[in-house]
C-alpha positions, -999 to +999 in steps of 0.1 A: -641+554-697-672+577-696-682+595-725-681+627-709-644+621-700-635+609-735-651+638-751-631+664-729-599+648-736-604+645-771-612+680-776-577+693-765-543+677-770-542+657-737-509+638-726-512+609-700-488+604-675-490+569-661-476+535-658-500+523-687-485+517-720-483+546-746-506+524-771-532+520-741-532+556-735-538+562-773-567+537-775-584+560-746-583+591-765-551+607-752-525+621-777-496+605-762-487+585-730-455+593-709-441+572-680-431+608-661-441+643-662-405+654-671-412+636-706-448+648-709-437+686-699-408+683-721-429+673-751-453+699-745-426+728-744-412+712-778-447+716-792-458+746-776-426+768-769-410+782-739-442+804-730-466+773-733-494+772-707-501+736-692-529+722-670-521+695-647-552+675-632-541+658-603-563+636-581-582+658-554-562+643-522-530+650-541-502+624-549-468+616-539-445+632-565-420+604-567-384+614-577-389+603-615-418+627-619-403+657-607-396+683-634-362+696-638 
């Protein structure tokens, strides 16, 4: 990972939604790793409350929103 990316990740509490293990996410500087957007969003709401502002950084070309990643 480029230094500029890691520095940006470490300046904010950043969650990773990925198939990577949570331990690997931590080793790359993320606050936590999750298997689904629903899990990550739920944790963000628990930490920040119902009025929390959440930013999603998705690939430029978009990505398929698989059923297990849909937020309820």
